C-alpha positions in Angstrom: -21.7 17.4 9.2 -20.3 16.1 12.0 -17.9 13.1 10.4 -17.6 11.5 13.6 -20.3 12.4 14.6 -23.2 8.8 14.3 -26.4 11.1 12.3 -29.2 9.2 13.3 -32.3 10.2 11.4 -30.2 10.3 7.6 -28.7 6.5 9.1 -32.8 6.0 9.1 -33.2 7.2 5.9 -30.7 5.1 4.5 -31.9 2.0 6.0 -35.4 2.9 5.4 -34.2 3.1 1.2 -33.2 -0.4 2.2 -36.1 -1.5 3.0 -37.8 -0.3 0.0 -35.9 -1.6 -2.2 -35.0 -5.3 -0.7 -39.2 -5.5 -0.4 -40.0 -5.2 -4.3 -36.4 -7.0 -5.3 -37.2 -10.0 -2.7 -40.9 -10.7 -4.1 -39.9 -13.7 -6.2 -39.1 -16.6 -3.4 -42.6 -16.0 -1.5 -44.2 -15.9 -5.5 -42.2 -18.5 -6.9 -44.5 -21.7 -5.9 -47.0 -19.6 -7.8 -44.6 -19.3 -10.6 -43.5 -22.9 -10.9 -46.8 -23.9 -11.0 -48.2 -21.3 -13.3 -44.4 -22.2 -15.9 -44.2 -25.5 -15.2 -40.3 -24.6 -14.4 -38.0 -27.0 -12.2 -35.7 -26.5 -9.5 -32.5 -26.0 -11.8 -34.9 -23.3 -13.6 -36.2 -21.5 -10.8 -32.4 -21.7 -9.4 -31.2 -20.3 -12.3 -33.1 -17.2 -11.8 -30.6 -16.2 -9.5 -27.9 -16.8 -11.6 -29.7 -13.9 -13.7 -30.6 -11.6 -10.9 -26.5 -11.7 -9.8 -24.9 -11.9 -13.2 -25.0 -8.1 -13.3 -22.6 -8.2 -9.7 -19.3 -9.0 -12.6 -20.1 -5.0 -13.8 -19.8 -4.1 -10.2 -16.3 -2.6 -10.1 -17.3 -0.6 -12.9 -20.9 0.5 -12.1 -18.6 1.8 -8.6 -16.5 3.6 -10.5 -19.2 5.1 -12.4 -21.4 5.9 -10.2 -19.3 7.7 -7.9 -18.9 10.7 -9.7 -22.8 10.9 -9.4 -24.8 11.8 -6.4 -25.8 8.5 -4.6 -29.3 9.8 -3.5 -30.6 10.4 -7.6 -29.0 6.6 -7.8 -30.2 4.6 -5.3 -34.0 6.1 -5.7 -33.8 5.7 -9.8 -32.7 2.1 -8.8 -35.4 1.6 -6.5 -38.0 2.5 -8.9 -36.3 0.3 -11.9 -36.7 -2.7 -8.8 -39.9 -2.1 -8.2 -41.5 -2.2 -11.7 -39.5 -5.1 -12.7 -40.0 -7.0 -10.3 -44.0 -6.3 -10.3 -44.7 -7.7 -13.3 -42.9 -11.1 -12.4 -46.0 -13.3 -11.5 -47.7 -12.1 -14.9 -44.8 -13.1 -16.8 -46.3 -15.4 -19.9 -43.3 -17.1 -20.3 -39.7 -18.2 -18.3 -37.8 -15.8 -20.7 -39.8 -13.2 -20.1 -39.4 -13.8 -16.4 -35.6 -14.2 -16.6 -35.2 -11.0 -18.4 -37.6 -9.1 -15.8 -35.2 -10.7 -13.1 -32.1 -9.6 -15.0 -33.4 -5.8 -15.0 -33.7 -6.0 -11.0 -30.2 -7.6 -10.7 -28.8 -4.6 -12.3 -31.0 -2.6 -10.5 -29.8 -3.8 -7.6 -26.0 -3.9 -8.0 -26.5 0.0 -8.7 -28.6 0.2 -5.1 -26.5 -2.1 -3.7 -22.7 0.0 -4.1 -24.0 3.4 -2.7 -26.0 2.8 -0.2 -23.2 1.2 2.4 -20.9 4.5 1.5 -23.6 6.1 2.4 -24.0 4.7 5.8 -20.0 4.8 6.3 -20.6 8.7 5.6 -23.1 9.3 8.3 -22.6 6.7 11.1 -19.1 8.4 12.0 -17.2 5.9 14.4 -19.9 4.0 14.9 -19.2 1.6 11.4 -20.8 -1.6 12.6 -24.0 -0.2 14.7 -24.3 2.0 11.1 -24.2 -1.0 9.4 -26.3 -2.9 11.6 -29.2 -0.8 11.0 -28.5 -0.4 6.7 -29.1 -4.7 7.0 -31.6 -4.4 9.3 -33.7 -2.4 6.7 -32.8 -5.7 4.4 -34.6 -7.9 6.7 -37.4 -6.3 7.5 -38.0 -5.8 3.6 -37.6 -10.0 3.2 -39.7 -9.9 6.5 -42.3 -8.0 4.9 -42.1 -9.1 0.8 -43.9 -12.5 1.6 -47.0 -10.5 2.9 -46.9 -7.6 0.7 -47.0 -10.2 -2.8 -49.1 -12.3 -1.1 -51.4 -9.7 -0.1 -51.7 -7.8 -3.4 -52.0 -11.0 -5.6 -55.1 -11.2 -2.7 -56.6 -7.9 -3.0 -55.2 -7.6 -6.5 -55.0 -10.7 -9.0 -51.6 -12.2 -9.6 -51.2 -9.7 -13.1 -51.9 -6.4 -11.0 -49.2 -6.5 -8.5 -48.3 -3.3 -10.6 -50.1 -1.6 -8.2 -47.6 -1.5 -5.7 -44.8 0.7 -7.8 -46.2 4.5 -7.1 -45.1 3.6 -3.1 -41.5 3.4 -4.6 -41.9 6.4 -6.7 -43.3 8.5 -3.7 -40.2 6.9 -1.4 -37.8 7.7 -4.1 -38.5 11.6 -4.8 -38.6 12.3 -0.7 -34.8 10.4 -0.6 -33.8 13.1 -3.2 -34.9 15.6 -1.5 -33.4 14.5 1.5 -30.2 14.4 0.6 -29.8 16.3 -1.9 -28.6 19.6 -0.1 -25.7 17.2 1.3 -24.8 16.0 -2.5 -22.7 17.3 -5.2 -25.4 17.6 -8.5 -22.7 18.7 -10.5 -22.5 16.2 -13.2 -19.4 17.9 -15.3 -16.2 15.8 -13.9 -13.5 19.0 -14.3 -15.6 20.3 -10.7 -14.9 17.4 -8.2 -13.6 18.0 -5.7 -9.2 17.6 -6.9 -9.3 15.3 -3.6 -11.9 13.0 -4.0 -11.0 12.8 -7.8 -7.3 11.5 -6.9 -9.2 9.1 -4.2 -11.8 7.6 -7.5 -8.8 7.4 -10.0 -7.2 4.4 -8.1 -7.1 1.4 -10.3 -9.3 -1.6 -9.4 -6.4 -3.8 -10.6 -4.5 -2.0 -7.9 -7.2 -2.4 -5.2 -7.7 -6.0 -5.7 -3.7 -6.4 -6.2 -3.2 -4.8 -2.4 -6.3 -6.3 -1.1 -6.4 -10.0 -3.0 -5.7 -12.0 0.7 -8.2 -10.0 1.9 -11.3 -10.3 -0.2 -10.4 -14.1 -0.5 -11.1 -14.5 3.0 -14.1 -12.4 2.5 -15.2 -14.2 -0.1 -15.2 -17.7 1.7 -16.7 -16.4 4.9 -20.0 -14.8 2.9 -19.7 -18.3 0.6 -19.9 -19.9 4.7 -22.9 -17.3 5.4 -25.2 -17.7 2.0 -24.9 -21.5 2.0 -27.5 -21.4 5.0 -28.9 -17.7 4.7 -29.6 -17.6 1.3 -30.5 -21.2 0.5 -33.3 -20.7 3.3 -34.7 -17.5 1.3 -34.9 -18.9 -2.1 -36.0 -22.3 -1.1 -37.5 -22.4 2.7 -41.0 -21.9 1.1 -40.6 -24.4 -1.7 -39.1 -26.9 1.0 -42.5 -26.1 3.1 -44.6 -26.8 0.5 -43.1 -30.2 -0.9 -43.1 -31.7 2.9 -46.9 -30.8 3.1 -47.1 -26.8 4.2 -49.3 -25.0 3.3 -48.6 -21.6 0.7 -49.4 -19.4 3.9 -47.4 -21.5 6.5 -44.9 -21.2 4.3 -44.9 -17.8 3.4 -45.3 -17.1 7.7 -42.2 -19.3 8.1 -40.6 -17.0 5.4 -41.3 -14.0 7.2 -40.4 -15.4 10.7 -36.9 -16.2 8.8 -36.7 -12.7 8.2 -37.6 -11.2 11.2 -35.2 -13.4 12.9 -32.2 -12.2 10.6 -33.0 -8.8 11.2 -32.8 -8.9 14.6 -29.0 -10.6 14.5 -28.3 -8.2 12.1 -29.5 -5.5 14.7 -27.3 -6.9 17.0 -24.5 -7.9 15.2 -23.5 -4.6 14.9 -23.5 -2.6 18.3 -21.7 -5.9 19.4 -18.9 -6.2 17.1 -18.1 -2.4 17.9 -18.2 -3.7 21.5 -16.9 -7.0 21.6 -14.7 -7.4 18.3 -15.9 -8.6 14.6 -13.4 -11.0 14.6 -15.2 -12.6 18.2 -18.7 -11.8 16.5 -17.9 -13.7 13.5 -16.2 -16.5 15.4 -20.0 -17.2 17.0 -21.6 -16.7 14.1 -19.8 -19.1 12.0 -19.4 -21.5 14.4 -22.9 -22.2 15.2 -24.9 -22.0 11.9 -23.9 -25.3 10.6 -25.2 -26.6 13.6 -28.6 -24.6 14.0 -29.2 -26.0 10.1 -28.6 -29.5 11.3 -31.0 -29.1 14.1 -33.7 -27.6 11.6 -33.4 -30.4 9.3 -33.1 -33.2 11.5 -35.4 -32.4 14.5 -38.7 -33.0 15.5 -41.7 -31.3 13.5 -42.5 -30.0 16.6 -39.2 -27.5 16.9 -39.4 -26.4 13.3 -41.0 -22.6 14.1 -38.1 -22.4 17.2 -35.1 -23.6 14.8 -36.3 -21.0 11.9 -35.9 -18.7 14.5 -32.6 -19.6 15.6 -30.9 -20.0 12.3 -31.9 -16.9 11.0 -30.7 -14.9 14.0 -27.5 -16.6 14.2 -27.1 -17.0 9.8 -27.9 -13.5 8.9 -25.9 -11.8 11.3 -22.5 -12.3 9.5 -23.5 -9.4 6.9 -23.1 -6.0 8.5 -19.8 -7.3 10.4 -18.0 -8.7 7.2 -19.6 -5.2 5.2 -17.6 -2.6 7.9 -14.7 -4.8 7.9 -14.6 -4.4 4.2 -15.5 -0.3 4.5 -12.8 -0.2 7.2 -9.9 -1.7 5.2 -10.8 0.2 2.4 -7.7 2.7 2.1 -8.4 5.2 -0.3 -11.1 4.3 -2.3 -14.6 2.8 -0.3 -17.2 3.2 -3.1 -14.6 0.5 -5.8 -14.1 -1.7 -2.4 -17.8 -1.7 -1.6 -18.5 -3.1 -5.1 -16.2 -5.3 -5.0 -18.2 -6.1 -1.9 -20.9 -6.7 -3.2 -19.8 -8.6 -6.1 -18.9 -11.0 -4.1 -21.5 -11.3 -1.6 -24.0 -11.7 -4.8 -21.5 -14.4 -6.8 -21.9 -16.4 -3.1 -25.5 -16.2 -2.9 -25.9 -17.0 -6.5 -23.6 -20.1 -6.3 -25.7 -21.3 -3.1 -28.9 -21.1 -4.8 -28.1 -22.6 -8.3 -25.8 -25.6 -6.4 -29.1 -26.0 -4.4 -31.9 -26.7 -6.7 -29.0 -28.6 -9.0 -29.1 -30.9 -6.0 -32.5 -30.9 -5.1 -33.1 -32.1 -8.7 -30.9 -35.0 -8.6 -31.8 -36.0 -5.1 -33.9 -33.7 -2.6 -34.0 -30.7 -1.3 -33.3 -32.1 2.1 -30.3 -33.5 1.0 -29.1 -30.2 -1.0 -29.7 -28.2 2.7 -27.6 -31.2 3.9 -24.8 -30.2 1.9 -24.9 -26.7 2.7 -24.8 -27.2 6.3 -21.3 -29.0 5.3 -20.2 -26.0 3.4 -21.0 -23.7 5.8 -18.6 -25.5 8.2 -15.5 -24.3 6.0 -16.4 -20.4 7.5 -14.8 -20.9 11.2 -11.6 -21.2 10.1 -11.8 -18.7 7.4 -12.5 -15.9 10.3 -9.4 -16.5 12.8 -7.0 -15.7 8.8 -9.1 -12.6 9.0 -7.5 -9.8 11.0 -4.0 -11.1 9.3 -5.5 -10.9 5.9 -6.8 -7.2 6.8 -3.5 -6.4 7.9 -1.9 -7.8 5.0 -3.9 -5.6 2.9 -3.1 -2.4 4.7 0.5 -2.2 4.4 
């Protein structure tokens, strides 16, 4: 395999795995109005579900160290199936405790998926890492766009308690993915037989990586916090917000899909644009316009609602592939450990944003919570200015 060549079939296959995984993992937001009514849970309890989903992210560095010695295709395939099984039962959960347990299981399997997948994308993207990451992130965003139709369609066709009919699709794709990449990977599980050069890279201590790149990862954290305060909040609460203002469940689901399609378009374009015009410039544009568009969404006349959703989705989601490519390029020797740290940052910022929004929504209302999220998003711009400097420091 030519390491400098962009391997389109492999990049598309990995991006498709992201699509399959995230379709199932994103069943909760569109189904949340139904679950909220059935279990009589509050906004805070709904936000707490994100804590259970993101809590396993604290184990990311250890998971990354462990799975770096295992075939990535196997880990990814098993993660897709585990996520599908757990999420296909959330609408049948008899209590909040059972629902939380299912979400926790999904969060753990999501960690096992999202750590090796970007590393595989980098491996098959050659010298076009930004473009590869855009394909990968687009798979996730398209999955989030499709998820409302998939889960609501399954409920309509099979009933609330029989969404598990969707599980075989995950299993079939998992088998395809294993056979697609098995020939390119080492399936020898004996650690003594690992390539010596790769083994040396894997043995770099996690704390040493953190020490070397602490300024860089702090800067990435603040940028991702800026992104999550808008993108993650709308992902989690847009259907609930729209239904609370009088919109129907189907209109709310369609609006969420429109947001995700716009986000997918943004992520697809962000990578190639960043490869051509620079990652910093791309992030500067995104972090500048995202809070402005959020405020327009909240305060413009309702006739502009769909337009502002489209524009906000297009801009707010675009930093993800750029930041991920930045991390992979700045990772030095150990791409897997750095990928796990990035995913820990990504998941934690999403959890913080959603929990904060849920609490503010209970104390005030969701519109006030969204305004606060827009204010938080404004702090991303100055940290983008620091990103290039922090990257140089981390590589010294």
